[in-house]
N, C-alpha and C positions, 0 to 999 in steps of 0.2 A: 784314309785319313782321316777324315773328319768323326765318321763312325767309332775310329776309336778311341778317340778322346772327347770324354763327356765335355767339356766345357770349350772344345774349339771353337764357336761357334762365338761364345764372348773374347776371346782373344783376338778373332780377327776382326771383328765389331771394335773393339779397343785400339787395335791395331789401326785400321781407317780412319776411324774419329781422330788421333791420334797425327796423322798425315793431315786430314783437312783444316786442321785446328793448327797445325803449322803453317800450310800456305795460306790460308784466311787470315791468320794475324799481321798484325803492321808495327807491332814491334820485339822485338832481339826477344825480351824476356820471354812473350808468347811461343816464338820459335819455336824456342829450344824449349818451355815445356810440352809443346805438340811432339816434337821429336821424344824426348822421355817416355811419354804415355804412349808413341808406336814403339819403342824399344822394349817396355813391358808388357805388348803385346805380343809381341812378334817371339819373345825370346822363349814361353809354353810351346810355341809350334815349333820349333826345333828340336826339342828335345820328346816328343809325343812317343818315340820308340824305345828310348832310355838306353840305347846303346853305347859304347863306348864311342865310335866317330864321332856320332850326333851333340856327345856331351861336348867331344873335344871340339868340335865346330862351333857350337852353341860359347862355350867358354873365350874361344876366339874373338869370335863377334862382338861378344860383350867389352872384353879389354878393348878392341878397336873402335868400338862406338861411342866407350867413356873415355877416350881420349879426342877422336873428333869431337863430343859436346864438350872437354873439357877447353878444346883451342875455340871452339862457337861461343861460348861463355867468357875465355878473355876476350875476345875480340869483341862483343857486346860489353862490356863493362868499360873495355878502350876507348869504344864510341862515343859510351856515355862520358865517358869522362871530358872527351874535347867537347858534346855537343849541349851535354846535360838536358839529351834527351834519348828514350828506347826505339825511336820510330825510325822506320827505315828508310825514308825520304832522308832525312839528315845525313846523309853520308855524302861527302865531296868529293873530287880528286884529292882533295889535300891531307884527308886522311887514308896516305898510301900503306900504312901498317899496318893500322886496323881492316883496311880491305881487304890486304891480302891475310893473314889472320883469319876473317870470317872465310876467307875462299879456301883455307887449307883445311879448316873445321867440315865444312861442305865435302871438299874434295875427298878427306879421308872417310865422310862416312859413305859415300856411295863408291869408290874403289876408283877413281879418276887419279892418272900418273901424276904423281911419284907415289903416289898412297895406294896404290892396286895392289901391295904384295899380300894381303890378306884373306882377299877373294877369291882364288882358285881352290886354296886348303880349307877354303869352308865352307864353300859346293861340294868340294871330293868326299867329304863325310854326309852331306845332307839328302833326303829323298826326295821324288821330282817334284812333288808340289810346294815341298817348303824351295827347293833351290829355285820354282816357277814367278815366286812370292819374293826373294831374294833377288831375282833378276830385273821386277818389272816393277811392282809398287810400292819397294822399300827405293827405289831410286826417283821416285815420284818429286819426294816434299826435297831432296837435295838441288836437284835438277831446277825447279820453280822458283826454288830459292835463290839460285843460281844467277837463274833468269832475271829478277825481281832485285838482285846485286849488284848486275851488268846492266841494268839502264840507269842507274847513277850515272854523273858526268864521272869518267875516269878517264886519270890520265894514259896516254900512251904506253907506256912501261906498264902497268896494269893488265892491258889489253896483250900487249907482247907476252907476257909471262905465261897467259892463262891460255895462249893461243899455242905457244910451245908444250905447254901440259898437253894440251889436246892433241898435237902431233905425238908426242911421246905416248901416250895412251893408245893411238891409234895403232903405232909400229910397235909396240910391247906386246898387245893383242893379237897381231900379228905374228909376230917371231916366237914367244910364250907359245902358242897355240900348236907348232910345226912340229915339237918333241913331245906331246902330251896323247898317250895312250887311253887314256880315260874320257868318257865323254863331258862327265859335267864338268871336268880342268878345261875343256875345249871350249864349251859355250861357256864357261867364266872367262876365258883368256877373250873369249868372242863380245863378250858383253863390255867388258874393259875396253873394245876397239872401237865398239859402239859409243859409250857412253862420250869416246873424244870426237865423234862427227856431233853427235846431240849438244854438247857443250860451245864446240865449236860454232855452230847455226844459230846459237844465240846470241852472237853480236850479228847477227844479221836481221832478224823479227822474231817474234814470237812464232809465226805463222809457219814457219818451217820448220824449226824446233817441235813443235805440237805435230806434226804429219811426221817427222820421224822418226818421235816417238810413238806417235802411234802404230804404226807402220810393223816396228822394231815389238814394240807390246805384242801384237797380233800374230806375228810370226811366232815368235817366243812360245806363244801359248798354245798352236800347234803343234809344235818340235815336242815341248816337254809333256805335254797331255799324251801325242805319239809314244814317246820313251815310256811315259808313265807306262802305259796299258802293254808295252811290250817288254816292261819290266828288266831292261837292258842298260848297263855299264859302262862297257869297254869297246873300241873300235872292234878288238878280234869280235866280239861278239854278235856284234851289228853283221859284219860283214859272211858270218858262217849261220845268221838266223835265216834257214828256210822254211818255216811255217807259214812264213807271213809276208810273204816278198813283195806284193804290194802296196802293204804298207813302210816296207823297208824301201822303195822306192821311195812314196810319199814322202819320207822323213828326208830322203835325199834332196830331193827340191827343193823341200823348204830351209834348207844347210848352204843350198847355193843358193838359195833366195835371203835369206841372212848373209850371205858374203857379199851380196849384189850385181850380181852376175846380170847382164843384161839379158833378154827382156823381161826378166822375174821382176817382182810386185817389191823387192828390197832395192832392186836399181833406181826407183824413182826418188827413193829419200835421197840417196847420194847423188842423184843428179840434179834437184835442188837445192842442195848448198853448192853444189859445183856452181851453178850457176850463179846463187848468189853472190859467190865469195870472189869471182873471175872480176869484177872491177874494182876491187878493196887491192889495198897495198900487200894482205896477207896473200895473196895469190902463192908464193913459196910454202907455208905451211901448207898448202891444200895440196901440194905435190906428196907430203910426208903421209898426210893422210889417205890419201891412193893406194900410196905403196905400202901404208899396212893392210889394206885392205886385200890388194893386190896377194899378198903373204897366206891373208884367210883363206882368198877364195883356193889357191895354191893346195894348202890341205883340205877342204873338200870336196875339189875336183880330184884328188888323189882317192880320198877315200870313198868318192863316188863309184872311178873305175873301177876300182878292188871289187869292190860290192856286184857292180853290173858284170864284169867278166866272169865270177863263180856262181858257177852250177847255175844259168840262166836257164834251161830245160825246164827246171820245176815251176818256174813263175809262173807256167801259162796253165800248170793244175794249179794253182791255188788261186788265181786270178778268176776263174771259171765255180772256184767253189764255195766262194762267200762273195754275193750281188751285194751287201751292205757296204763291205768294207771298201769293194768295186769303185763303188759311188760314192763314198767318205773321201778317197784318194782323189777321185779324178774330179771332185769340185774342190780340194786344195788346190791340185795345180792348175787348176784352169783360174783360179784367183789370184797364183801366181804368174802364170803366161798373160794374162788381163792387165799385168802394170804395163809392158811394153804396148798395148792397147792404149791406154790412159795416155801415155806417155806421147804414143805419135797424134794423139788426137789434140793435148795440148799445146802440141808442137804447131800442129796445123792450124789450130784459134789464132795461137799468137802471131801466125804469118800473115794473118786476114787483116 
């Protein structure tokens, strides 16, 4: 990607500077400016191949981001008219409409329910590297801004509405992915489901959110880079792809880890959120979060068994031919299995 686009490094640098400027700003005007700089740097990366599908996805992404920026600007202007300050810390629980408008703008930008409608169609037409940036880096600024927004003295109703949005996001990510045959759209619905968990974990501390986000980004990088290396786009091609069976098995382990199957690495992040929220009054929302994760895990397991039962005799031949690939996949599998070991060690330390 970066070699085919001459100015791609400049666009990536602009995108990262916009995100860092938005996260480090304490004024809503600076936050909005950083998000716009990020958008300017990311849009050229979406259309570097100049195909019709990428152009359509770029236009959809631009329209949705413009809508989110409009809501964010309207909420910041409402906050300024009430408090005569652009400072984020000046928000209080009395500005319910302002906080709700700002939350809707941030949810639109990162694709949280019920503003998730654009993410699967946009990711379905993008190349793998652009999908990786959209699923990971482009969510950093809205998530951390949502964290700073929820740090204010919010009323119970605002927290309840955001919690229901998180539960709906997890359910939509699980149910929507069950009817997908395209891997990009499936990973988009998986991202929607994980966003519900991440935003819900913000209510119980920044540390839980950062751990969950870090694990999700690590697993996503491994999955997207592996799929980019194999150049696959649909589940049918993944099941019938027999030349690199070892890499295929590694991708399925990563997908199950992304779904939260114990004792893999992705289970740790969900366990932290469950442990932090069991003593709160929002344990009912946690039920819907877990239910959405079970739906996601269902189609991951279905894909795994359909792949595992198809022509398993050829896997050993490929396993012996590519030693470097074997070491890479073994490393990925061991990192994911180590999630269960870390969980058991943390439980043993807490019992002392």
